[in-house]
N, C-alpha and C positions, 0 to 999 in steps of 0.2 A: 723123683725124689731130690731131697737137699743132699750134696758134698756128707755133710758132717752127719747123715744118715748112712751113706753108703759107704764112709771110709772107717779102717779097721783102728778107732782110737783108744785109749784105754791103756791099760797094762802091758809091757811085753816081759814075755817068759824066755823070752829069745832072741839070738841076733835074727831068726823069720820070720820073725811078730816083724819085727824091726824092718826087717826085708817088706817085708805083706805094704805093710803104713807108707815108706818109699816108695812103692810100685803104686798101691791108689793115687795116693796124695799129686806125684807127677802124672799118671795119667786125669787127674781129675784138672790141672794145669795147662792139657794138652803140649806139653812137653816129650820130644823123644829125647831117646838113654844119652846119645850124645849131643844134647839142647841144653840138655841137665851136669851135663860130667862138664861142660864146658863153662857153664854159670858157673860150677864150684870148685874148678880147678882141681880136679882129678876125671881118673881115663874113662871110660865108656867101659872098659873092663871091670873095673871098681863097680862101676853103676851098676852094672851087670849080677857082678857076686855078690853084691850089699841086696838086691832086690832077689837072690837066691837065697840068702842067708847063708851065705860063707860063715863060719863061726871063727874065723882069724884076719875078718875085716880088720882094717888099721882104728882105732876108737877115734883116734883126730881127724883120722876123715873121714868116718859116720857124724860125729859132730857136725861139720864143717854143711853135710850134705844135707842133716836133718835142718842146721841155720837158714841154709840159703832157699828150703822149701818151706819155710816160717816156720818149724817144730819146736816145739819147746820137748826139755827134759827135767823128769823131774828126779831129787831123789828123795826119799823119802822110807821113813818106818813103815814098817805093811802091818796098816790096821789103823793107818792111821788118816782121823780126815780133817779134811778143811772146816775152819772154822766158817758158823753160817755168820753171817752179816744181816746186821740188825737194822738194815738202812729203806 
């Protein structure tokens, strides 16, 4: 099974959803929490809290971790669909 089939991508409705995505992507990358924390400039405790869905995780740090993992965040109205390319 490829990583794209096993990783929880898609809509996140809670901090726990984001945490599950972070944990899964970190593991696919073969990184420990300590290695990811060092790469992203945050503490190991923050990574642990984020992966466990701590609701008070600092948004700036969450975005930095997502960026370090190569993950994007999109904000759009519910029900909005991306245009179909004609190419």
